[in-house]
C-alpha positions, 0 to 999 in steps of 0.5 A, spaced: 823 565 780 825 569 786 825 577 786 833 576 786 833 572 780 828 577 776 833 583 778 840 581 774 836 578 768 830 585 767 839 589 769 841 586 762 841 590 756 835 589 752 835 587 746 835 592 740 828 595 737 827 595 730 826 602 728 818 603 725 816 604 718 817 611 716 810 612 715 809 611 722 811 618 724 805 620 718 800 617 723 805 618 729 801 623 735 802 630 736 808 632 740 807 633 748 805 638 753 812 640 757 813 636 762 809 630 760 812 625 764 812 629 771 808 622 774 812 617 769 819 614 774 821 611 767 821 617 764 824 621 770 829 616 770 831 617 762 832 624 764 839 623 769 843 627 763 846 635 762 844 639 768 839 634 772 846 629 772 851 634 774 846 636 780 844 630 782 851 626 781 854 632 785 849 629 791 848 622 790 856 623 791 857 627 797 852 622 801 855 617 799 861 619 803 858 619 808 857 612 813 852 612 818 852 612 825 850 606 828 847 606 836 844 604 843 839 610 845 842 609 852 839 617 854 838 624 851 845 626 851 850 626 845 855 622 849 849 616 851 849 614 844 853 608 845 856 605 838 854 598 836 860 593 835 862 593 828 861 585 829 853 588 830 848 584 824 846 592 822 854 594 822 854 588 817 848 589 813 849 595 811 857 594 810 855 589 806 848 589 803 849 584 798 854 580 794 853 585 788 853 592 791 858 596 795 856 601 801 858 607 796 853 604 791 846 603 796 847 609 799 848 612 792 843 609 787 837 611 794 839 618 792 838 617 786 832 615 785 830 619 791 832 626 787 829 623 780 822 620 783 821 622 789 822 614 792 827 608 794 824 601 794 829 597 798 827 589 799 831 586 805 831 579 804 829 576 810 834 570 813 833 564 814 835 558 819 833 551 815 826 552 815 826 558 820 825 565 818 829 570 822 826 576 822 832 580 822 834 580 815 839 579 810 840 582 805 838 590 802 836 590 794 835 596 791 829 595 788 827 600 781 822 605 782 819 603 775 817 597 778 813 598 785 806 600 786 803 601 793 797 599 795 794 603 799 790 601 805 785 603 809 787 600 817 795 599 816 796 604 811 799 600 806 796 593 805 803 590 801 808 592 794 807 590 788 813 588 784 812 586 776 820 584 773 820 582 767 813 581 765 812 577 772 808 581 779 809 578 786 806 581 792 811 584 797 809 585 805 811 592 808 815 588 813 819 586 806 820 592 804 823 600 805 820 606 802 824 611 803 821 618 800 820 625 800 814 627 803 808 630 798 804 633 799 799 631 794 799 623 796 801 620 802 803 613 798 809 617 793 815 622 794 815 628 790 821 629 788 826 635 785 826 633 778 818 633 778 817 640 780 821 643 776 819 638 769 817 644 765 825 647 766 827 640 764 823 640 760 826 646 755 833 645 758 832 639 753 830 642 747 835 647 747 840 643 747 837 640 742 836 645 737 844 647 738 846 640 736 841 641 730 844 648 728 851 645 730 849 639 726 846 643 721 852 648 720 852 656 722 847 660 716 848 664 710 847 669 715 843 673 709 837 674 707 836 673 699 831 680 695 829 681 688 825 685 685 823 679 680 818 675 680 819 668 682 817 662 680 816 656 686 820 652 681 826 658 682 825 658 689 826 651 690 832 651 685 835 657 689 834 653 696 837 647 694 843 650 692 844 654 697 843 648 702 847 643 698 852 649 697 852 651 704 850 646 709 854 643 714 860 644 718 864 644 714 861 650 709 859 654 713 865 660 710 864 658 704 863 665 700 856 667 698 856 669 689 849 672 687 846 671 680 843 676 677 839 680 679 839 678 687 841 682 693 842 680 700 841 683 706 844 682 713 839 677 716 840 680 724 837 676 731 831 679 734 830 680 740 826 674 743 831 670 739 838 673 741 833 671 748 832 664 746 840 664 746 841 666 752 836 662 755 840 657 757 844 659 762 838 661 766 835 654 765 841 651 768 841 655 775 834 654 775 835 647 775 841 648 780 836 652 784 831 647 785 836 642 785 839 647 792 846 645 789 850 652 787 853 652 781 862 651 783 859 644 786 858 643 780 864 645 777 861 652 774 865 656 777 864 664 774 870 668 779 876 665 779 879 671 783 876 668 789 880 662 789 878 657 796 873 661 799 868 662 793 869 653 793 870 652 801 862 657 801 859 653 795 860 647 800 859 649 806 850 652 803 851 645 800 852 640 806 848 645 811 842 647 806 842 640 801 846 634 804 845 634 811 837 635 810 837 628 807 841 625 809 837 626 816 831 623 813 834 617 811 837 616 819 830 617 821 826 612 816 832 607 816 831 608 824 824 607 824 824 601 819 829 597 820 835 598 826 827 598 831 828 590 828 835 589 833 831 593 839 827 599 842 833 603 842 837 602 836 838 607 832 842 610 826 843 619 824 848 621 820 853 627 824 853 633 821 857 634 814 859 640 814 865 643 813 865 649 818 862 645 824 869 639 824 873 645 826 868 649 831 867 641 834 874 641 835 875 647 839 868 647 842 871 640 845 878 644 847 873 649 850 869 643 855 876 640 856 879 645 859 873 647 863 871 640 866 865 640 863 867 633 859 871 628 860 877 627 855 874 619 855 868 623 853 870 627 847 874 621 844 867 617 844 864 622 841 870 622 836 869 614 835 875 614 839 877 608 843 877 611 851 884 611 855 885 605 860 887 610 865 881 612 870 883 619 870 881 621 864 874 619 866 874 625 871 874 632 869 880 635 869 877 643 872 881 649 873 885 650 879 881 656 881 874 650 882 878 643 884 878 647 891 886 644 892 
């Protein structure tokens, strides 16, 4: 069975599991320590929810919007990078990775794997003509990170990649796998994700959400403490607790009036400073999660000062694109230049143009100034924008100011 077949089979929803017997809960191990899933890729993917989802989804969607620039490098200047024609095999490959994956999905899932696990593995399926196996790949398949194990090598750095899918393990050579990863100072063979660096905060946020859910599910507590000077037996205490829980428990009963028995007094149940801090810590964990992923709150839809209008959105977009998206796109472009584009020629490269919204306005001003001073020709400016050059040869010569043209 080929890897592609196992990918499709493994991605099908699993059969429902039989719930364990209740006695298992008695013998279950104690609650795991916070951040226990730090080195477990499968559990890292399961944490794709709540504010982690809001942050990672925003990063992946923005990255998927930007198309890579594929070029042949003929010099150091920007205008000496000649764009590849759309019929080039590399362009065709990235425009149609495989029959079931669009380019947007390819870039989106690539960034999601990187943000959650620090690693993303592309299987570049080789292209064959008859029995001849070509060096250029024919398809790109994303392999789920939990399936892949890197086998180090003393001389070649990586000996092979072992992929386990549907219980079958298969080895792939380094030429068949493109490994994109975030730098990890602890392990050169595996990347380190922002989620791993934020494991404890993510667990704290999960527990806060569970606590809030349980509060709403069980209903609000009466807000009082019952006191009496009498000595109550355990049976009486249990009867009172059961009676109060049955009468006031649940979402629909919290507002019912509390009628006390003879000899009972009610006093308010106030929150201590520690309890009030616990309730307010949800906002703190949210800010910590967004900060580690470097996502400004307005990008996730959290706007606390609507009076600033579009200015706060533009400022957040500038911070987000320049400080978060562009460094990730630069890393992806350099890895693909080394491991993919080099198969089509030593000077073929991949990079992502600057995605900052303010740089687009600045670029237009620079083009206008360069054309007015004769620093660049009109056709060079059009080429930099991906436009066809003018056929008139006059546009291939700089238009100098009158005081400099000698006429």
